C-alpha positions in Angstrom: 315.7 -70.1 168.2 315.6 -67.3 165.8 312.7 -64.9 165.9 311.5 -62.8 162.8 310.6 -59.3 164.1 309.5 -57.8 160.6 305.7 -56.8 160.5 303.4 -59.6 159.0 302.2 -58.9 155.5 298.3 -58.7 155.9 297.3 -57.7 152.1 296.6 -61.2 151.3 294.1 -61.3 154.1 292.4 -58.2 153.0 292.2 -59.4 149.5 290.6 -62.6 150.7 287.9 -60.9 152.8 287.1 -58.5 150.0 286.6 -61.4 147.9 284.4 -63.1 150.5 282.3 -59.9 150.7 281.8 -59.5 146.9 281.0 -63.1 146.6 278.5 -62.8 149.5 277.1 -59.6 147.8 276.9 -61.5 144.6 275.1 -64.4 146.0 272.5 -61.9 147.6 272.3 -60.1 144.4 271.9 -63.4 142.4 269.3 -64.6 144.8 267.5 -61.3 144.6 267.5 -61.2 140.8 266.2 -64.9 140.8 263.4 -64.1 143.2 262.6 -61.0 141.1 262.7 -62.9 137.8 260.5 -65.5 139.6 258.1 -62.8 140.8 258.1 -61.0 137.6 257.3 -64.4 135.6 254.6 -65.0 138.0 252.9 -61.5 137.3 253.3 -61.9 133.7 251.6 -65.2 133.8 248.9 -64.1 135.9 248.5 -60.8 133.8 248.4 -63.1 130.7 245.7 -65.3 132.4 243.7 -62.4 133.3 243.5 -60.9 129.7 242.8 -64.4 128.1 240.1 -64.9 130.6 238.7 -61.3 130.1 238.7 -62.1 126.3 236.6 -65.3 127.1 234.2 -63.1 129.0 233.9 -60.7 126.0 233.2 -63.9 123.7 230.3 -64.6 125.8 228.9 -61.1 125.6 229.5 -61.1 121.9 227.6 -64.2 121.5 224.6 -63.0 123.3 225.0 -59.8 121.3 225.0 -61.4 118.1 221.4 -63.3 119.0 220.0 -60.3 120.5 220.9 -58.3 117.4 219.3 -60.9 115.0 216.1 -60.7 117.0 215.8 -57.1 117.1 216.5 -56.5 113.5 213.8 -59.5 112.6 211.3 -58.9 115.2 211.8 -55.6 117.3 212.3 -54.6 120.6 209.4 -56.5 122.3 210.8 -59.6 121.2 214.1 -59.0 122.8 212.6 -58.0 125.9 210.7 -60.9 126.0 213.7 -63.1 125.5 215.9 -61.6 128.3 215.8 -64.8 130.2 216.9 -66.8 127.5 219.8 -64.7 126.7 221.1 -65.5 130.1 221.6 -69.0 129.0 223.8 -68.1 125.9 227.5 -68.8 126.6 230.4 -70.3 124.5 230.5 -74.1 124.6 232.6 -76.8 123.3 230.0 -77.3 120.6 231.3 -73.9 119.3 235.0 -74.9 119.8 236.6 -77.3 122.3 238.7 -74.4 123.4 235.7 -73.1 125.6 235.9 -76.2 127.8 238.8 -74.7 129.7 236.4 -71.7 130.8 233.4 -71.3 133.2 231.0 -68.5 132.6 228.8 -67.2 135.6 225.8 -64.9 135.8 227.1 -62.1 138.2 223.7 -61.3 139.7 222.9 -65.0 140.5 226.1 -66.7 140.6 224.9 -69.5 138.4 226.3 -70.6 134.9 225.2 -68.0 132.2 225.4 -64.4 131.2 223.4 -61.5 132.6 221.2 -59.4 130.3 219.0 -56.5 131.2 217.1 -53.5 129.9 218.5 -50.4 131.1 215.8 -48.2 129.6 212.4 -48.7 127.8 211.7 -47.3 124.3 211.3 -43.7 124.2 211.8 -40.9 121.5 215.3 -39.8 121.5 217.8 -37.9 119.3 220.3 -40.5 117.9 224.1 -40.5 118.2 226.7 -42.2 116.1 226.3 -43.1 112.7 222.9 -41.7 112.5 223.3 -38.6 114.9 220.7 -36.0 114.3 217.9 -38.4 113.4 214.9 -38.8 115.9 213.8 -42.3 116.7 212.9 -44.8 119.3 215.6 -46.0 121.4 216.2 -48.4 124.4 219.4 -49.7 126.0 220.5 -53.0 127.1 223.4 -54.2 129.2 225.1 -57.6 128.7 227.5 -58.7 131.7 229.7 -61.9 131.8 232.1 -63.0 134.4 234.5 -65.7 133.2 237.4 -67.7 135.0 239.9 -70.2 133.7 239.2 -73.8 135.1 242.9 -74.7 135.7 243.9 -71.3 137.0 246.7 -71.0 139.7 245.4 -67.4 140.8 241.7 -67.8 141.1 241.0 -65.1 138.7 237.6 -63.9 137.6 237.6 -61.2 134.8 234.2 -59.5 133.9 233.3 -57.6 130.6 230.2 -55.5 130.5 228.8 -54.0 127.1 226.0 -51.6 126.9 224.0 -51.5 123.5 221.4 -49.4 122.2 218.6 -50.8 120.0 217.3 -47.9 117.6 214.0 -47.6 115.4 214.6 -45.1 112.8 211.5 -43.8 111.1 212.0 -44.5 107.4 210.9 -41.2 106.3 213.6 -39.4 108.1 215.7 -40.2 104.9 215.7 -38.1 101.9 216.4 -41.1 99.7 216.4 -44.7 101.0 217.1 -47.7 99.0 217.1 -51.3 100.2 219.1 -52.3 97.0 221.3 -50.6 94.6 220.9 -46.8 94.3 221.4 -45.0 91.1 221.4 -41.1 90.7 222.7 -39.8 87.4 220.6 -36.7 86.7 221.3 -34.4 83.8 220.6 -30.9 85.1 222.2 -29.8 88.2 220.6 -31.5 91.4 220.9 -30.8 95.1 219.7 -33.5 97.4 218.8 -32.3 100.9 218.4 -34.7 103.7 220.3 -38.0 104.5 220.8 -40.8 102.0 221.2 -44.3 102.5 221.5 -47.6 100.4 221.6 -51.3 101.6 223.5 -52.0 98.6 225.8 -49.7 96.3 225.5 -46.1 95.3 226.3 -45.1 91.7 226.6 -41.5 90.8 227.4 -40.4 87.2 225.5 -37.0 86.9 226.1 -34.8 83.7 226.1 -31.6 85.9 226.9 -31.2 89.5 225.2 -33.5 91.9 225.4 -32.1 95.4 224.4 -34.1 98.7 224.0 -31.7 101.4 223.8 -34.4 104.1 225.5 -37.4 105.1 225.3 -40.2 102.5 225.9 -44.0 103.8 226.0 -47.2 101.9 226.2 -50.7 103.2 228.2 -51.5 99.8 230.4 -49.1 98.2 229.8 -45.7 96.8 231.0 -45.4 93.1 231.5 -42.3 91.0 230.5 -44.3 87.8 227.3 -46.0 86.5 226.2 -49.6 87.3 228.1 -51.9 85.4 224.9 -53.3 83.5 223.8 -49.9 82.7 223.5 -49.5 79.0 223.4 -45.6 78.8 226.6 -44.2 77.5 226.9 -40.9 79.2 230.6 -40.5 78.4 231.6 -39.0 81.7 234.8 -39.9 83.0 235.1 -37.6 86.1 231.4 -36.7 87.3 231.1 -33.8 89.5 229.8 -34.9 92.7 230.0 -32.7 96.0 229.5 -34.3 99.5 228.8 -31.7 102.0 228.5 -34.2 104.9 230.1 -37.6 105.5 230.0 -40.2 102.8 230.6 -43.6 104.2 230.4 -47.0 102.7 230.5 -50.5 104.4 227.9 -49.3 107.2 225.2 -51.7 108.5 222.4 -52.5 106.7 219.2 -50.9 108.0 216.1 -53.4 107.8 212.4 -53.8 108.4 211.6 -56.0 111.2 209.5 -58.5 109.3 210.9 -61.7 110.6 213.1 -62.4 107.5 215.9 -60.9 105.5 215.0 -57.7 103.5 215.0 -59.0 100.1 212.8 -57.0 97.4 210.3 -59.9 97.4 210.2 -60.2 101.3 209.6 -56.4 101.6 206.9 -56.2 99.0 204.9 -58.4 101.2 204.1 -55.3 103.6 202.0 -54.1 100.5 200.0 -57.2 100.0 196.9 -58.6 101.8 197.8 -61.3 104.5 197.4 -64.9 103.6 194.7 -66.7 105.6 195.6 -67.5 109.2 198.4 -65.3 109.3 198.9 -63.8 112.9 198.4 -60.0 112.6 200.8 -59.5 115.6 203.6 -61.6 113.9 206.7 -59.7 112.7 205.3 -59.5 109.2 201.8 -59.0 110.3 202.6 -55.7 112.3 204.2 -54.4 109.2 201.5 -55.0 106.5 199.7 -51.9 105.7 196.5 -53.8 105.5 196.9 -54.6 109.1 197.6 -50.8 109.9 195.0 -49.3 107.9 191.8 -47.7 109.5 189.8 -48.1 106.2 190.2 -51.2 103.9 189.0 -50.9 100.3 188.8 -54.1 98.3 187.5 -54.0 94.9 186.2 -56.9 92.9 184.6 -57.4 89.5 181.1 -56.8 91.0 181.4 -54.3 94.1 183.8 -52.5 96.5 184.1 -54.1 100.0 184.7 -51.4 102.3 185.4 -51.8 106.0 187.1 -50.7 108.8 190.7 -51.8 110.0 191.4 -55.2 111.3 189.9 -54.4 114.6 186.9 -53.2 113.2 186.4 -55.5 110.1 182.9 -56.6 111.1 181.9 -53.0 110.5 181.0 -52.7 106.9 180.9 -49.3 105.4 177.6 -48.9 103.7 177.6 -48.0 99.9 175.8 -44.5 100.6 179.0 -43.6 102.6 181.8 -44.9 100.6 180.3 -43.8 97.2 180.8 -40.4 98.0 184.5 -40.6 97.9 185.2 -43.7 95.7 184.7 -44.3 92.0 185.6 -47.5 90.4 184.3 -46.8 86.7 187.2 -44.4 85.2 189.9 -45.6 83.1 193.0 -43.9 81.2 195.9 -44.8 79.1 199.3 -45.2 80.4 201.9 -44.6 77.5 204.8 -45.9 79.4 203.1 -49.3 80.2 201.1 -49.4 76.8 198.3 -50.4 78.7 194.9 -49.1 79.9 194.5 -48.5 83.6 191.3 -49.1 85.2 191.6 -46.9 88.2 190.2 -46.9 91.6 189.7 -43.2 92.2 189.8 -41.7 95.7 188.5 -38.3 95.9 190.7 -37.1 98.8 188.6 -34.0 99.6 185.5 -36.0 99.8 187.3 -38.5 101.8 188.4 -35.8 104.2 184.7 -34.7 104.7 183.6 -38.2 105.4 186.5 -38.7 108.0 185.7 -35.7 109.8 182.0 -36.5 110.1 181.7 -38.0 113.5 178.7 -40.1 112.5 180.6 -42.0 109.8 180.4 -45.7 110.6 184.3 -46.1 111.4 184.7 -43.1 113.4 181.5 -44.0 115.5 183.2 -47.4 116.2 186.4 -45.9 117.3 184.8 -44.5 120.4 186.8 -41.2 120.4 190.2 -42.7 119.2 191.9 -40.8 116.1 190.1 -40.4 113.2 190.8 -42.7 110.3 194.3 -41.7 108.5 195.4 -44.8 107.0 193.4 -46.2 103.8 194.4 -49.5 102.2 193.1 -50.1 98.7 193.6 -53.5 96.6 191.9 -53.9 93.2 191.1 -57.7 92.5 189.1 -57.0 89.3 190.1 -59.5 86.3 189.5 -56.9 83.5 192.3 -56.4 80.8 194.9 -53.7 81.5 196.2 -52.7 84.8 194.9 -51.9 88.1 195.6 -48.6 89.6 194.8 -46.5 92.6 194.3 -42.5 91.7 194.3 -39.8 94.3 192.4 -36.8 93.1 191.4 -33.4 94.5 194.1 -33.7 97.3 195.2 -30.2 97.8 194.1 -30.2 101.5 194.3 -33.4 103.7 192.6 -34.4 107.0 194.3 -32.6 109.9 195.7 -35.7 111.5 197.2 -36.6 108.0 196.8 -39.3 105.5 198.8 -42.4 104.3 197.2 -44.4 101.3 198.8 -47.7 100.8 198.2 -50.5 97.9 199.9 -53.2 96.2 199.1 -51.7 92.9 200.3 -48.9 91.1 199.2 -45.4 92.4 198.8 -42.2 90.8 198.5 -38.7 92.2 196.8 -36.2 90.1 197.3 -32.4 90.6 198.5 -30.4 93.7 198.6 -32.6 96.9 198.8 -31.5 100.4 199.6 -28.0 99.6 197.3 -26.0 102.0 195.3 -25.8 105.3 192.3 -24.0 106.0 194.0 -20.5 105.8 197.2 -21.2 103.9 198.5 -22.5 100.5 202.1 -23.1 100.0 201.9 -24.7 96.3 204.9 -23.9 94.0 207.2 -23.8 96.9 209.4 -25.7 99.3 207.3 -24.5 102.4 205.9 -27.3 104.3 204.6 -25.3 107.2 200.9 -25.8 106.6 201.0 -29.5 105.2 199.6 -32.4 106.9 201.7 -35.7 107.5 201.2 -37.8 104.4 202.5 -40.9 102.5 201.6 -42.5 99.2 202.8 -46.1 99.1 202.2 -48.6 96.0 203.7 -50.9 93.3 205.0 -47.7 91.3 204.3 -44.0 91.8 203.2 -41.6 89.0 202.4 -38.0 89.1 200.0 -36.5 86.9 199.8 -32.7 86.7 196.7 -30.6 87.4 196.2 -30.4 83.5 195.7 -34.2 83.0 192.7 -35.3 81.2 191.9 -38.9 80.8 190.4 -38.4 77.2 193.7 -37.1 76.1 195.8 -39.9 77.5 196.1 -41.6 74.3 197.0 -38.7 72.2 200.6 -37.9 71.0 202.9 -36.3 73.4 203.7 -33.6 70.8 200.0 -32.7 70.1 199.6 -30.1 72.8 197.0 -32.1 74.7 199.3 -33.7 77.2 201.0 -30.5 78.5 201.5 -30.5 82.2 201.3 -27.4 84.5 203.2 -26.6 87.7 202.4 -29.2 90.3 203.3 -29.6 93.8 203.0 -32.8 96.0 204.0 -33.1 99.6 204.1 -36.4 100.8 206.5 -39.4 101.6 206.9 -41.7 98.5 207.4 -45.3 99.1 207.2 -47.4 95.6 209.1 -49.7 93.4 211.3 -49.4 90.3 212.1 -51.3 87.3 215.8 -52.2 87.8 218.6 -51.6 85.3 219.4 -54.3 83.0 221.8 -54.5 79.9 218.9 -53.3 77.8 217.7 -50.4 80.1 218.6 -47.9 82.7 216.2 -47.9 85.7 215.8 -44.1 85.4 217.7 -43.6 88.8 216.4 -41.5 91.7 215.8 -38.6 89.3 213.0 -40.7 87.6 211.6 -42.6 90.7 208.4 -40.6 90.5 207.1 -41.5 86.9 205.6 -39.1 84.5 203.2 -39.4 81.4 203.1 -35.8 80.3 205.1 -33.0 78.3 206.6 -31.1 81.4 209.0 -29.1 79.5 209.5 -25.7 81.1 207.1 -26.7 83.8 207.8 -27.2 87.5 207.3 -30.3 89.7 207.7 -29.3 93.3 208.3 -32.1 95.6 208.7 -31.9 99.2 209.0 -35.4 101.1 211.0 -38.7 101.3 211.7 -41.1 98.5 211.9 -44.7 99.5 212.7 -47.8 97.3 212.5 -51.2 98.9 211.4 -53.5 95.9 210.9 -54.0 92.3 207.5 -53.1 90.7 205.4 -56.1 90.2 202.7 -54.7 88.1 204.0 -51.4 86.3 207.0 -53.2 85.0 207.6 -51.2 81.5 211.2 -50.1 81.6 212.2 -46.4 81.7 212.9 -44.5 78.8 212.4 -47.1 76.0 210.0 -47.0 73.0 208.0 -43.9 71.8 208.6 -40.9 73.9 206.0 -40.7 76.4 207.1 -37.8 78.8 209.4 -34.8 78.9 210.7 -34.2 82.4 209.9 -31.2 84.4 212.2 -29.0 86.4 212.6 -30.9 89.5 212.4 -28.5 92.5 212.7 -31.3 95.3 213.5 -31.2 98.9 213.5 -33.4 101.8 210.6 -32.3 104.2 212.0 -31.4 107.4 208.8 -32.0 109.2 209.7 -35.6 109.1 212.5 -35.1 111.7 209.6 -34.5 114.3 208.3 -38.1 115.1 204.8 -36.4 115.6 204.7 -35.0 112.4 205.7 -38.4 110.3 203.0 -39.8 108.1 200.6 -42.3 109.7 201.9 -45.9 109.8 205.5 -44.7 108.9 207.6 -47.9 108.7 210.7 -48.1 111.1 213.9 -49.5 110.3 216.1 -51.0 112.9 219.7 -50.6 114.1 221.8 -51.8 116.9 224.6 -49.6 118.2 227.3 -50.3 120.9 227.4 -47.6 123.3 229.8 -48.6 126.1 232.3 -51.4 127.0 233.9 -51.9 130.3 236.7 -54.3 131.5 236.6 -55.2 135.3 238.1 -57.5 137.5 234.9 -59.0 138.6 231.9 -57.8 136.6 228.8 -56.9 138.3 225.4 -56.0 136.7 
């Protein structure tokens, strides 16, 4: 037998071994990759489920927020707080969409089905943030928390969302100009608007000279550098000069009175009217009526004036020998814009102040040490031909606690108004250091100068007997306008206070806040048509910065309501 003594070739064995090693490593790598892919898929699936569940929790908080905001805007904070328990039952359901049948919503405090809602702070005076930063109003905060879970979850995920919101009541007179409808401002001379401006509608600007807004301007609609489409005025200005020194934002939230319904011009005008029989004075509209806010109510009929205390003291009738010292119902004058005789209810403000300051007057005696009367409501129900009107006379100095006069009728202010205290006089200036809080509220607001004489009211404007003199009024104005149509311009903000005299070369100094929330119901003659009935004054107008201090606001100042989101948190399992 022959033996082969040459060395055996082992390279093939090594190659096989290497193949086996690499094959094993590949198998391990593949297994690891498959395991990683499976884990990655599981994590992705889990994350997707978490975020869709969190979105469901957010939807629950949003549904509560919608209802809470609606209640607040219509009724105020008291109703929101009262409804906290019912908000807890508000969750997305299959009646909203069948999709919500896949989710459960749990109140994180009780563990039962629902959403958790709580008030974090009670209403208090605060400097506001956000869109209306710098204004001072009343603010409280609420927290809405929802925990949600997916019913067919493989992972037992619970996702929570927490939203904090602030409900804010902004005093209406903290705006230099506020309109609930379209706002037009098209002055011919240069005009500088100090203070904030807001419209719940559109804003139209087409000045002949430079119009400057020194503070923020907001519009729930749009802001246009042109006139309203229906405005028949042909100004011929294609590129108006409008300067914004602050923000000017469109598409902002509407700001509304909490009157229990939408703020249409007709619904807002209700706050000036006497209440219908049986209306609850504590209802949403009831609490906003100036009739119900008043300390003194004057109702004039064909036979007499019925003068009483406010609604809490209506059994207290003020005797004739008291009210006749400050109230006259026998005067009349001609309004050339309206082409009508005005049978005025004249309130002598100086004599009213004397009556108010007397501790023995019928109303103050009944108030038992409370604040002296500072809101007067007047309504004229006489059926004589012509127009009704309330006129404020001798109002240079107001009662120290301030004075608001409100009426559903046109209102006139004659001569300097609220320009001095016992030691100082600031007429013919924008100085309001020594003024009292004041508001003049009515169907339309007309300013008569100190030169006005009823006997000359029918005379020609050019005859020299209807010439005005320099006049100063320091008060918030809340009144109506005659809106722009294809036949006539509304007059714009620049003509919101109405005039009946020749003011050429004379100054009208005004410090306050101009608010338009409705169309006039009685004084409805359009602006600037027919025989000339006035020449405009030099408008020395300014926002009264006293109104930034809630302690210096006019008595009975209406409040507009706003809801602001102030915090949003995503959490694994939300807790209150």
